[in-house]
SESE-628651 format. One record per residue (C-alpha): x, y, z; residue in three letters. Coordinates in pm, whole numbers, plus 50000, padded with zeros to 5 digits. Layout:
BEGIN
XYZala...
***
This chain:
BEGIN
356707431833435met356737403533190gly360477400133318val359157395233667met356897372033560arg359687350533374asn361917353533660leu359387340433917ser358577310333647phe362387301533642arg362587304634026trp359607281334102gly360617256333830ala363937256333986leu362657251434316ala360427221334181leu363867205134058ile365247208634391val362527194034577leu362157164434325phe366097157634367ala365567158234762ala362597134534725glu364607112034475val367857112234746ala365607105335042ala364277073934862gln367537059134742ser369437067035063gln371527038835213thr372987029935534his375787007735621ser375006989435932val377506995936231leu378216968036517arg375356962036760lys372786982836511glu369296969436512thr366576974036247ala364576988236518tyr367057017636593gly367907021336232ile364217027936164ala364147051336468lys366907069236369ala365757077036047tyr362277084736123gly360687053835899val358547028435955asp359836996936047leu357906975935835asn358507000635535ala362276991735625leu361766953335597tyr359726956835276asp362476974135108leu364956950435293asn362826916235341pro366446897635435trp366866917635723ala364416902035948glu366706875935965asp369176898036167gly371726922336075leu375466917136040arg378246945636057lys378776959035700gly375216952935550asp373686980535353val370386988435413leu368017011135147arg366267033835354ile362497041735267pro360997077735237ala360107091935586pro356527091535638ile354857125035642pro353077139335952pro349347133735947glu347197164435981pro345537168836290thr341487175036308val340087204836469val336797212936523ser334307216636257gly335417188036052gly338117210035913asp342047197335950thr345067215036024ala348237217135838ser351447208536028pro352277245036071asp348747246736267gly346657265336021ser343047249535936pro342607235335570val339177233835466pro338047195435401glu337907187235067val335117162534944gln336227129534760asp334517132434413thr336177103034266thr333587076934116pro333947040834297val334177017134006leu333406982834064ser336406960133964ser335646922833898pro336966896734134ser340156880834021pro339816849333820gln341266820134073pro344456801133937asp344346763533876val345626758534235leu342826774634422ser340156757434196arg341156723934330ile338536711734584gln340156700134922gly343466713434832gly343386744335043ala347146739135153gly348336746034793leu346766781834810thr349456794435032val351326823634958glu355056819434928pro357076836935179glu359336868235085arg362916858834988pro365136858035276arg368396853735096ala370526886135130arg371256903134793pro373886893034538leu374896906334213pro372716891733905pro373786864733725ser370796859133524trp370656855133178pro367786877833215arg365796891733491asp362876871633482thr362556835833366leu359126821733257arg358216786233456val355476764333321ala354096735733524val351936707133375phe350476686233657leu347046667533637pro344606686133862phe341566676033712tyr339836708633824ser336446713633787gly335706674333815arg333036664034050asp334216627834101ser337526611534004leu338106575733947gly340906555634162arg343756564733904gln342766599033842glu342506603234246ala346036589834275arg347096612434005leu345816643834162arg347546636034495asp350836630634314val350236663734120ala349536683234472ala352716671134605asp354726680234289cys353116717334318ala354326718334686ala357666710334585gly357816735434335ile356496765234492arg358846754334765leu361846756234527ala360646790834413leu360286803634766asp363646787834886ser365566787634590gly365686823334457arg369786824634374pro371106855034226ala367866872934272gly366106861133985ala362186866433919his359886842733788phe356586841233617asp355036808633677val351946794433508gln350076763133677phe348316740333386leu345866717533409asp346956685633194val344136663533300gly341406651433073arg337936660933030asp335406636032930thr336166639132566ala339736629132602gly341056665832554ala343486683232776leu342176709533004leu344586735032912cys345556744532567thr348776764832431pro346986797732442glu347126795332805asp350776797132802leu350356833532636asp350196844732987ala354116845333010leu354536868432740gly357076846932572gly358546813532515pro358946791732838val362476785533018asp361666760433241ile358776734533207ala357936706133469val355556679933369gly353336665133265pro353456629333480leu352306608033187lys353806596932865arg351086606132620ser350396643032773gln354216647032786phe354666642132403leu351206665632340glu352786694932505val356296690832358arg354476704832045thr353556735132179trp355066764831978pro356296780332337gln358026749932446met360456748132141ala363856759032343ser362986752632704cys364456730532980val361606703533010his362036683633342val360146651133352ala359026640233699leu358256602733642thr360136572133511asp358696577833168leu361656560533005gly364836572632847thr363676569532493ser361516600532572leu364596618932577ala366266606732264glu366236635831977gly364806661132221glu367216686032335pro366556704432629gly364556673132835val365716660733176leu365256625433308met365746627633703pro364966592433765phe368216570233707val367376545333430pro367646509033581val369986499333291glu372666523833490gln371926511033822arg372196475633730met375686482033522gln376766500333876ala375606469934068leu377276444633821ala380536465233817ser380696469134223phe379656429634250val382426421733996ala385086442634183gly384516425434497his383876390134417his386236383534115arg386956345134092gly383626337434317glu380406322534209arg377766349234190val374226337534171leu371706357333984leu367966349234142leu365826354833802ala362076356833954thr360396357433625gly358116386333738asp357316406133431ile358136440433632arg361736426533683ser362276414233367leu364226448033235ile366426448533565ala367636413933520glu368286415733166glu370326447033238ala372146427633481phe372856400033269arg374276424432992glu376506445333178ala377906414833371trp378646399533009ala380456432732908ala382556428733205leu383376389833123gln384476397632807val387356416432983lys387876395333280asp387856357133255ser387556351333639leu384186367833691leu381616339933711leu377956340633716leu375276314133714asp371366320333689glu368696303733934val365226307133816glu363556308634165val359976315434017ala359446287933798ser361206257334005arg360786272034365gly363376279734638leu364136242634590gly366416248634304ser367936274534522leu368646251434798arg370256228134596asp372546257434461ser373946269034777leu376866256834943thr378776254935266asp382136255735159val382216290935036arg380346323935032arg376876323934854asn376806355434674val373266362534572leu372166390534335val368386400734290val368056429534048pro364306433434046gly362796459034258ala359306461534432lys357766432434225ala360296411634467asn358366415634770arg356856384934824ser359986366934729phe361916387234988ala360156372035271gly360546336535156val364366344735081leu364596357635438gln363276324335565thr365556305535377glu368376323235459met367436321135859gln367156285635812leu370426281935662gly372226301835925asp375316277935912ser375766291635536leu377666321335468glu375466347535273phe375906382135064val372746397034971leu372796422534643tyr369196438434541ala367596470834457asp367046499834675ala363406491634691ala364126462834909trp365486487535187arg361596498335200glu360496462035313phe359916467035651asp359536430935747phe363396422235640leu364996415935988asp367906443236049ala370036417736238gly369926390835952leu370496420335686met373456434435865asn374966394235909arg374656391335518val375986425735459gln372696433635277phe373926458034979thr371546478434753ile371936501734458val370126533634494asp369356557934178gly370966587134344gly368326593334643gly369636603734993thr366226598335168leu366566605335535pro368076580135764asp368696583336153ser372216564036073ser373176596135818leu373586624636040val375846646435836ala373566657035575pro370706666035808met370576700435968asp367886724136061ser367616738335711ser366506704835621tyr363796707035874phe362656740535804cys362016729635419leu360366699535551ala357976723035767arg357546745735485arg356526715935239met353736703635501val352536738835524glu352396742935112leu350466709735065lys348506708335378gly349886671835448ala353206655335474pro354586654935118ala355766622134971glu358586612734718ser357206629934412tyr357246663034608gly361066664234715trp361866650134344met359956681234210ala361926704734470his365116692434399asp365126686834038val363176724234012met366336735934206arg368696719833983glu367376733633678ala367106765433847met370766766033924thr372066753933586trp369676779133410thr371426807733654ser374776797533531gly374366787933147tyr371086800133046gly367906776632906pro370656761632650gly372466743732902trp371116709832859pro371836712332468leu375166721432563ala376036694632761leu374086670932535gly376516682432260gln379806669032470gly381306700732643pro382166703032985val380586729033173leu381676733333548ile378666729133786arg377266764633880pro376846751134255ala378056722434499ser375326696134541val372416707434788ala373096694235105ala369576693335218asn367986677234899gly366966639534877his368126633934553tyr371686639834344arg372146648033996phe374696639533741asp373586649333403trp374926628133116ile373696628732731pro370916600832678val372606595232349ser375156607932059glu372106625931856thr371736657632054gly369266643832256gly368186651332651gly370006644932958leu369466616333198val370666616033596asn373466591633611ser373946594733974ala374196560434154val374836550734495arg375876516534653ile374696514635025leu375576484835262arg374226472135617gln377286478435818gln376856480136217asp373036484536168tyr373806515135965gln373666526835611trp377226530435496val377816545335112glu380456523334955trp382916533934638met381126526834308asn382846550834079ser386396533734079val387296512033745pro386956472133851val390926470333789his391646495234026gln389806486634307arg391446471034606pro390506432534671lys389186437335032ser385816444835129asp386616465035412asp387076500735230tyr383946527035198his384416565135119asp383776574535524gly380356585335476arg
***
């Protein structure tokens, strides 16, 4: 009798193992897509729910191709049918007595809203990101999950804000939307992210609204950090223990000095010194032997750019004695001094290094060039002049209006090549995430976040330190065709500090279109004519 009981126990255990193996096999079943097969037909053939099939294969919602491999979910068991008397019937038709549920009902506390959901009037920020649509690729991340910390001045819980605080919160909303779009649309190689948004607004006592303990929810050191927007908050969060080895992105032009001696810091805005060096090199290459007029406005907001151009030109003059530069102080003596410096014998090459501070001066200069229509002008300026909508397009085309741009690729109707349907899909999604059209800060946050994710996927969080120490690393991916900004990372100093973006473009008005011109060729190797560009 004991032997029979032992055998029955063994047979029962074996049956359970077989059933468990069958269940596992059913859940791990795959299907290789054939020609003209659809997701609906495959789900019907396997007797599974179409939504369950999409849950396991979210990328399949965008369509199937021959050779795609689908994971097949376990089939749904048939539901028991209700019979008279409140009993139910099993699939074979035999009645099953109704079992009363005696599980106690526990009242769970409502989840605490995150920082984004606490922003009044920022409902657009609480939109959940869509499921990843990318087809699965072999993982190449250093580990499965990356920890991301976002420091932005939301000023959550504040009833009223001053003018500057309100502006900062609007910028924070832009940046938050851009970062969420990057996490939503740029999940290369199947990476996972733990993201923590922290409010770096200050309370009435001047303390940050977040603390280092808020990062404990990430469960480890931060891999990628974004923000804050202001210098004091940036320096403060850099001292937090969890930030010791992260890739730290500064979203605003806080100055390259913040990256000196700070490995891991990325400065995405091209420094004004590098823009002026590129502009001086370009002007020198096209006007060797001609007199160049530097128009110094004297505005305090333009002093850095003007001095950077002088230094860059002086360095070029040491190597080439045929480079001539005269300076006219148009602020102190008015445009009369400029009028006295112009000539009708040769071209008047004018350079205005300042940016938005020259808005009023740009209008006066335009009038001067219109009055001197018998003179030949060539005008060089900062990219901010491109935003001066009062400048006459015909005049700017005639004077070969040329600007230096810090790596931006803002949409332009004349630049059709970089724009396609995927760009407009990103823009629409950005509007959904913010609840309103996003400005330049949103796109900067999106582009630099995608950039940091791409490099981290290839080399791990230590890639800024490796680049800062000199080794040449192959770029993990090509430059995004749908981004607004370009990035070319170089060390800010020779002491193992952070990285700055050195991507610079020279754009010229030609046939009422913006044409990008070569600016990376050394001066002595450039052709002497003005009629060359890179074809874009």
